SEVEXMI-180349 format. One record per residue: residue in three letters; x, y, z of N, C-alpha, C, O in turn. Coordinates in steps of 0.001 Angstrom, whole numbers, plus 500000, padded with zeros to 6 digits. Example, Ala and Ser with C-alpha at 12.3 -4.5 7.8 and 13.67 -1.06 7.14 Angstrom:
2
ALA513190494310507800512300495500507800513200496700507800514236496681508465
SER512850497750507080513670498940507140512900500030507870513409501138508039
REM end
This chain:
274
UNK060258515325854232059406516516854236058507516499853006058994516377851882
UNK057202516619853211056253516672852108056450517955851306056596519038851872
UNK056452517817849982056578518970849089055258519189848360054642518246847862
UNK054837520441848307053560520823847717053804521903846671054594522822846885
UNK053122521783845546053224522792844495052266523938844800051064523722844954
UNK052793525150844887051972526338845098052406527404844102053515527932844187
UNK051531527715843165051750528805842212053134528803841582053859529797841635
UNK053489527672840985054678527655840151055909527003840724056917526890840027
UNK055866526560841994057063525937842559056710524987843692055662525095844329
UNK057638524042843920057505523126845047057969523815846319058990524502846335
UNK057202523621847384057560524194848673057375523141849757056515522267849655
UNK058209523243850808057996522394851961056590522639852505056059523746852412
UNK055999521595853072054642521718853586054512522875854573053500523576854580
UNK055533523075855406055475524150856400055491525534855771055055526508856385
UNK055994525618854544056098526921853871055078527071852749055039528104852082
UNK054255526052852537053271526098851456052055526881851933051247526363852703
UNK051922528101851491050884528986852005050156529704850864050746530036849835
UNK048865529932851078048106530851850248047512531896851178047421531676852386
UNK047110533026850624046593534122851428045288533742852131044483532979851597
UNK045093534281853328043819534094854024042691534812853289041517534600853596
UNK043041535665852314042048536352851507041825535672850154041175536231849270
UNK042369534462850001042125533717848760040637533396848656040019532959849627
UNK040070533613847483038632533429847288038188531981847506037029531719847828
UNK039116531052847327038789529667847610038501529441849080037683528593849434
UNK039170530198849940038963530096851387037770530921851846036942530437852618
UNK037676532154851383036657533049851936035244532706851470034292532822852242
UNK035099532279850199033742532007849704033623530674848961032586530400848357
UNK034655529853848996034582528571848307034606528686846798034055527837846098
UNK035248529744846287035294530003844852036492529278844247037558529863844053
UNK036298527999843953037382527212843387036878525866842916035751525467843209
UNK037729525177842184037417523839841682038581522926842023039683523386842320
UNK038322521626841975039408520712842310039209519373841624038131519061841117
UNK040277518594841625040251517212841153041039516356842132042032516801842708
UNK040585515129842310041336514125843047041746513040842059040899512445841392
UNK043031512789841968043589511857840984044289510729841732044998510968842709
UNK044091509527841276044780508379841886046201508289841338046424508346840128
UNK047152508148842252048556507958841859049005506588842361048920506299843554
UNK049474505761841456049905504401841793051371504247841410051729504294840233
UNK052208504065842420053653503888842188054215504976841273054974504697840344
UNK053830506204841551054385507335840808053720507638839480054190508501838738
UNK052632506943839166051931507182837902050501507637838191049808507039839014
UNK050069508688837518048729509224837723047751508548836776048047508354835596
UNK046571508186837307045588507467836498044562508430835900044016509291836590
UNK044317508265834611043279509025833881043474510530834027042497511269834150
UNK044720510991834016044975512414834248044356513296833171043852514376833479
UNK044383512858831914043813513669830842042333513936831083041869515060830891
UNK041594512925831497040168513101831788039966514037832978039052514861832976
UNK040812513909833986040689514779835150040965516234834784040283517136835271
UNK041960516468833932042264517844833543041162518438832683040893519637832761
UNK040528517625831874039389518101831089038247518503832015037623519546831817
UNK037968517674833032036881518021833951037231519241834791036354520046835104
UNK038507519391835162038933520593835879038621521831835053038129522827835583
UNK038907521772833753038642522900832867037140523154832742036706524306832730
UNK036353522097832651034895522257832568034359522922833827033528523827833749
UNK034834522477834992034386523069836253034803524532836345034023525377836785
UNK036046524836835926036516526218835960035649527100835068035263528198835468
UNK035342526626833865034484527410832968033111527618833588032515528687833452
UNK032609526584834274031305526688834907031262527749835986030212528348836218
UNK032384527995836652032466529044837667032876530392837075032868531401837779
UNK033231530418835802033706531656835201035150531961835526035578533109835403
UNK035924530947835945037345531126836202038123531038834891037655530400833948
UNK039296531660834810040117531513833603040467530040833374040590529258834317
UNK040621529691832119040992528316831777042336527961832417043311528688832229
UNK042406526864833166043704526487833724044672526075832627044267525525831604
UNK045945526344832845047002525936831918047273524454832156047918524085833137
UNK046780523614831260046867522171831501048309521680831517048642520758832262
UNK049164522286830704050571521883830721051198522190832076051979521392832595
UNK050865523329832641051395523662833962050862522707835017051603522272835899
UNK049590522383834928049017521460835915049672520080835788049938519422836794
UNK049926519651834565050624518364834375052022518405834995052436517467835676
UNK052745519504834751054082519626835331054012519599836856054838518965837514
UNK053032520285837402052878520313838852052582518922839396053155518517840407
UNK051698518194838738051360516833839186052588515924839140052860515182840083
UNK053323515994838031054513515150837895055544515482838959056158514585839536
UNK055739516780839223056738517188840211056352516731841607057203516269842368
UNK055082516857841947054627516476843290054704514966843497055138514500844551
UNK054283514211842495054324512749842614055769512263842697056076511359843475
UNK056655512857841900058063512462841947058701512820843286059530512067843797
UNK058327513955843853058931514413845104058393513695846335059024513707847393
UNK057214513065846193056568512418847339056137511006846951054944510755846782
UNK057089510076846805056729508735846339055894507965847375056292507838848533
UNK054745507459846946053894506615847781053332505503846902053136505713845705
UNK053068504320847469052513503234846652051146503563846079050864503280844915
UNK050291504168846913048954504577846484048708505970847042048726506170848256
UNK048477506933846157048354508310846604047074508980846156046513508645845113
UNK046613509940846965045517510830846623046140512158846198046600512931847039
UNK046153512417844897046723513650844359045601514669844233044614514432843536
UNK045752515792844902044700516811844927045161518046844156046185518647844478
UNK044385518414843130044610519632842354043543520634842773042349520358842650
UNK043964521794843269043015522828843688043300524105842902044442524555842820
UNK042260524673842333042385525851841462041306526843841879040116526570841724
UNK041721527996842409040756528917843006040754530281842333041574530568841461
UNK039808531118842762039703532472842235040839533392842636040955534496842104
UNK041688532955843575042866533729843950042570534852844923041453534995845421
UNK043599535648845182043498536766846115042391537720845683042375538194844547
UNK041464537996846603040282538796846266039840539601847471040216539293848602
UNK039033540641847231038472541368848365037482540490849123036966539517848574
UNK037218540829850378036190540114851117034841540291850418034500541387849972
UNK034087539210850330032813539251849612032873538390848366033859537691848136
UNK031834538438847568031704537543846413032438538020845171032710537215844281
UNK032769539307845082033485539804843912034910539272843881035580539209844912
UNK035373538885842684036748538426842523037690539605842374037316540681841907
UNK038936539363842790039987540337842542040602540106841181040103539306840389
UNK041706540821840909042351540714839603043761540138839708044568540299838793
UNK044060539463840829045400538899841016045616537614840231046754537184840049
UNK044535536997839766044664535742839031044462534540839925044498534662841150
UNK044249533372839325043939532176840093045123531659840910046282531983840648
UNK044789530854841897045764530120842701045734528650842287044661528072842112
UNK046916528046842132047011526613841826047827525927842912048964526311843186
UNK047238524915843520047916524105844534047773522644844153046680522191843812
UNK048878521899844210048842520458843974049571519774845123050716520105845432
UNK048898518821845746049473518099846882049112516632846765048162516272846070
UNK049871515785847446049577514354847437049692513817848856050546514244849632
UNK048829512886849173048877512197850458048713510714850237048085510292849266
UNK049270509920851125049167508471850979047743508015851250047092508514852168
UNK047259507077850461045911506531850613045991505043850917046985504385850610
UNK044937504528851521044847503098851820043930502423850815042929503012850406
UNK044249501198850407043328500482849517041965500332850180041886500078851382
UNK040911500484849425039568500393849983039164498934850155039631498076849406
UNK038303498634851129037756497283851234036830496986850060036361497909849393
UNK036567495725849805035737495355848661034278495759848837033580495984847848
UNK033802495854850088032410496221850322032336497319851376033270497531852150
UNK031195498013851383030998499087852359029518499252852649028668498683851963
UNK029219500046853687027843500399854029027578501850853649028471502693853725
UNK026338502136853240025942503493852894024616503812853569023880502913853974
UNK024323505095853683023018505538854166022480506595853216023242507281852533
UNK021166506718853180020556507839852483020386508981853477020293508753854683
UNK020345510194852972020274511368853851019043512206853506018530512126852390
UNK018567513011854462017355513800854233017561515026853365016589515672852975
UNK018803515360853056019082516529852223019114516117850761019251514934850451
UNK018988517096849853018903516778848425019937517546847627020421518596848051
UNK020262517010846478021039517724845483020078518566844642018995518115844269
UNK020495519783844357019698520647843493020190520494842061021191521092841668
UNK019479519695841295019899519407839919019779520626839010020250520589837874
UNK019162521698839484019010522912838689019867524056839216019749525185838740
UNK020729523779840196021542524820840799022702525249839922023065524570838961
UNK023277526392840274024384526942839485025611526048839515026420526089838588
UNK025770525237840561026952524390840695026686522936840303027577522097840434
UNK025503522628839834025182521238839490026180520696838468026416521311837428
UNK026755519553838775027693518906837858029092519451837881029946518967837137
UNK029370520461838722030718521029838816031402520499840075030761520306841108
UNK032708520267839975033462519770841129034124520978841783035250521336841439
UNK033429521598842719033889522835843318034347522623844748034071521592845361
UNK035046523613845266035514523550846652034420523929847638034659523918848846
UNK033233524263847160032083524526848039031524523174848489030520522700847957
UNK032175522565849463031964521146849779031324520918851140031209519773851577
UNK030902521989851826030396521825853192029170520919853245028986520189854219
UNK028334520957852213027158520089852165027574518618852246026924517813852914
UNK028663518283851559029158516917851593029760516565852953029622515437853428
UNK030420517527853568031010517291854890029922516936855894030077515997856675
UNK028826517682855874027717517429856800027105516055856541026855515303857483
UNK026863515721855273026240514443854940027156513270855277026691512238855762
UNK028461513425855023029388512334855312029519512108856817029608510964857264
UNK029531513173857591029571513031859043028328512289859538028412511469860452
UNK027194512576858937025946511880859263026093510379858979025669509545859780
UNK026694510047857839026906508635857492027843507953858481027586506831858917
UNK028922508631858830029883508032859760029254507745861112029588506744861746
UNK028355508599861563027689508360862847026829507110862811026500506542863852
UNK026467506683861610025653505474861470026471504281860986025917503278860538
UNK027783504400861080028642503279860726028783503031859241029090501915858823
UNK028561504056858441028661503931856987029797504791856475030227505732857143
UNK030285504462855276031392505224854693030935506228853655031746507004853150
UNK029652506228853324029167507133852284027697507447852511026950506638853061
UNK027295508639852076025911509088852131025403509293850712026104509861849875
UNK024195508836850439023602508961849113022496510003849118021658510036850019
UNK022508510856848093021519511921847935020492511564846866020820510934845860
UNK019245511975847095018297512136846023018384513570845533019150514372846067
UNK017588513893844503017550515284844050016204515906844423015431515308845171
UNK015927517085843913014736517813844363013435517164843908012372517483844441
UNK013497516258842932012281515584842461012254514121842877011507513324842309
UNK013072513766843874013003512435844459013669511340843657013351510164843836
UNK014589511701842774015295510688841980016682510455842573017270511363843160
UNK017192509263842421018523508923842911019561509774842192019482509966840979
UNK020545510289842951021529511194842351022954510656842502023519510134841541
UNK023543510777843698024954510430843868025301510381845345024460510640846205
UNK026560510044845627027087510125846981027828511429847195027889512269846297
UNK028397511602848390029144512829848681030394512932847824030817514031847467
UNK030982511799847493032192511791846680032242510584845775033321510097845438
UNK031075510096845376031013508884844560029786508920843682028854509687843924
UNK029791508085842661028602507807841869028050506452842281028774505615842819
UNK026771506242842026026106505017842466025549504272841258025018504873840324
UNK025681502957841300025148502056840279024248501031840965024501500634842102
UNK023201500610840269022324499562840788022152498489839720022255498755838522
UNK021887497276840182021649496147839278020185495753839394019704495428840479
UNK019475495786838262018068495416838191017903494364837098018256494601835943
UNK017368493210837463017198492114836504018507491821835767018510491534834570
UNK019610491898836500020911491560835939021558492653835115022677492476834632
UNK020875493793834939021407494889834145021882496020835058021304496268836116
UNK022960496708834622023563497768835431023020499125834995022964499431833804
UNK022621499936835980022068501260835725022745502278836636023168501952837745
UNK022840503510836157023358504610836964022572505870836627022154506025835479
UNK022353506782837581021590507994837281022235508814836172023460508840836054
UNK021425509481835361021961510338834292022513511634834870022208511994836006
UNK023324512330834085023875513603834536022782514622834813022975515535835616
UNK021635514477834156020519515398834392019993515297835818019277516190836272
UNK020332514231836531019909514096837926020624515086838829020201515311839963
UNK021712515686838330022520516598839131023809515998839620024577516665840312
UNK024067514746839275025282514093839754026515514598839009026424515141837908
UNK027663514401839641028925514743839003029232513735837900028925512549838023
UNK029837514218836830030282513325835754031577512659836191032666513058835778
UNK031446511641837030032613510973837601033487510337836538032984509784835559
UNK034795510416836729035733509796835792035580508279835833035474507628834793
UNK035571507726837036035400506278837161034023505857836681033875504807836056
UNK033018506666836967031656506393836474031656506219834972031095505254834454
UNK032292507164834258032304507119832798033023505878832284032568505241831334
UNK034143505537832910034898504370832465034131503078832726034107502185831880
UNK033506502980833896032733501777834218031559501637833255031280500538832777
UNK030872502735832969029756502672832026030235502241830642029588501434829974
UNK031372502786830222031916502452828902032355500993828839032109500305827848
UNK033005500525829902033596499191829876032609498078830208032856496920829871
UNK031491498407830868030531497363831255029214497463830506028394496547830580
UNK028993498556829787027722498731829102026599499180830011025430499002829666
UNK026913499759831167025883500252832074025043501328831400025541502102830582
UNK023764501367831756022836502312831155022584503493832091022501503325833307
UNK022462504693831507022003505844832266020485505764832350019806505715831324
UNK019946505752833576018518505560833777018026506475834886018655506573835940
UNK016918507136834655016288507959835682015680507019836716014768506254836402
UNK016181507074837942015839506073838952015203506727840173015721507724840676
UNK014076506177840663013509506684841914014368506261843097015105505279843007
UNK014282506990844201015072506648845380014767505247845893015653504581846428
UNK013523504791845736013187503480846287013803502328845510013623501167845876
UNK014534502641844429015255501573843735016275500933844660016634499770844477
UNK016746501684845657017723501146846604017117500074847504017842499300848129
UNK015780500028847570015105499031848394014890497724847646014563496709848260
UNK015069497735846335014783496537845551015895496118844596015794495073843953
UNK016941496908844496018044496537843600018684495233844071018835494996845269
UNK019051494407843119019717493138843458021125493375843972021591492686844879
UNK021793494350843390023144494722843804023270496236843691022583496875842894
UNK024155496792844502024456498215844458025958498371844583026588497682845385
UNK026539499266843803027964499546844002028248501019843763027482501730843112
UNK029376501453844314029836502831844201031067502883843299031805501905843178
UNK031275504029842672032513504255841928033072505615842303032328506570842525
UNK034383505689842371035076506967842563036550506744842303036988505616842076
UNK037314507823842337038738507749842024039478506780842923040310506010842444
UNK039194506801844213039930505931845133039149504694845538039740503747846057
UNK037845504669845319037090503439845557037209502491844364037034501284844530
UNK037502503003843166037358502232841932035908501739841882034983502549841820
UNK035705500418841908034354499850842001034255499168843362035034498264843663
UNK033310499593844175033176499067845536031733498633845771030805499424845606
UNK031552497380846156030223496839846415029644497414847703030379497777848621
UNK028323497490847757027605497931848946026965496719849610026227495969848970
UNK027253496530850899026647495390851611025513495803852542024784494953853052
UNK025362497118852765024230497591853576023824498976853114024667499851852915
UNK022504499169852942021931500481852623020912500782853710019889500105853810
UNK021184501787854519020321502062855669020174500760856456021175500217856924
UNK018949500244856616018769498999857368018709497761856501018482496665857015
UNK018904497902855206018804496755854298020166496117854080021116496778853661
UNK020249494827854367021492494090854167021520493439852793020510492921852314
UNK022684493472852170022930492763850912024065491781851188025210492032850813
UNK023749490661851842024801489794852390025688489123851358026786488674851688
UNK025231489045850106026052488382849086027025489323848400027734488917847479
UNK027070490582848840027953491558848183029423491177848341029833490753849421
UNK030220491319847287029808491749845951029108490638845183029600489512845109
UNK027950490968844611027229490014843785027944489762842477028970490383842200
UNK027417488863841668028132488468840441028313489602839435029356489677838785
UNK027331490481839292027454491576838330028481492593838822029306493084838051
UNK028417492900840117029394493828840686030798493255840614031742493959840258
UNK030937491981840950032256491338840906032839491394839498034041491593839326
UNK031984491218838490032460491309837106032907492729836789033932492926836137
UNK032143493723837246032527495118837014033847495441837710034686496148837153
UNK034030494929838913035283495140839641036454494545838860037506495170838727
UNK036260493342838354037330492659837613037650493387836315038820493572835978
UNK036614493802835582036832494512834321037576495817834568038510496153833840
UNK037158496553835598037811497834835858039268497626836253040144498361835796
UNK039534496639837092040911496378837514041789496030836322042919496508836223
UNK041282495210835424042065494775834270042275495923833288043393496138832821
UNK041225496653832974041331497707831968042165498880832486042948499457831732
UNK042009499236833754042788500367834291044256500012834426045116500883834294
UNK044561498742834689045950498315834768046615498329833389047819498552833268
UNK045806498085832353046359498015830999046579499385830369047370499515829435
UNK045890500405830868045986501742830271045916502780831394044865502967832006
UNK047032503447831659047105504384832776046369505691832486046039506432833412
UNK046106505982831199045427507231830851044345506975829803044435507449828670
UNK043328506221830199042309505810829210041452506987828737040557506807827911
REM end
């Protein structure tokens, strides 16, 4: 029986419930993190908890108790052993009246884990006609208001791709629905800056630190001429792109991407909480 942490205790999945009036459900007023769990160990948890706190502050939610969240993560991972897991931390505005105003019951904390499959080394992506608003109130926050990503990802799946890439309101490359994007130009690695509206991905930051990738303001058409393209995320790690829309990159992973994949695998294996 799967055990899930809900507001201070582990509960069987069948009994793990939050109110239908929880603000996370009614208006998407919540933040979350997805953490990779490998053989019972959580990767980069300190960085994930810091970003959870940043997102909560951005929404005006009370600061999450990081010690409690750590205890919840440890309890859930121990209770549900899997070789590779997707650990989901969800922190919402809690029980509230219908509408945008918050109640005074306090936040809801849920931590759950599900088994994940190792990702393939390469994937296909598509660009989408919708944009990220780099000036919006939620820009750079990892919130539960995720319907925009659901629509874009469904669009990608209909075209045989695993990810959709967004530009922003001024036509610059931004991010995927749940990933950051890197491109290789003249042998150098580049990724959009946070000012583009992209999420400050944990894997993005580590890859940039470990490979020397540069933050660069990039036009969308860079995807038509980049020598290599790869994605980063918690469960993708570093994943090469072999097709962008109708453009094939048959040598993927190219040499620069392959080096980034190798560096990330080695460094993440050597330090579980970098």
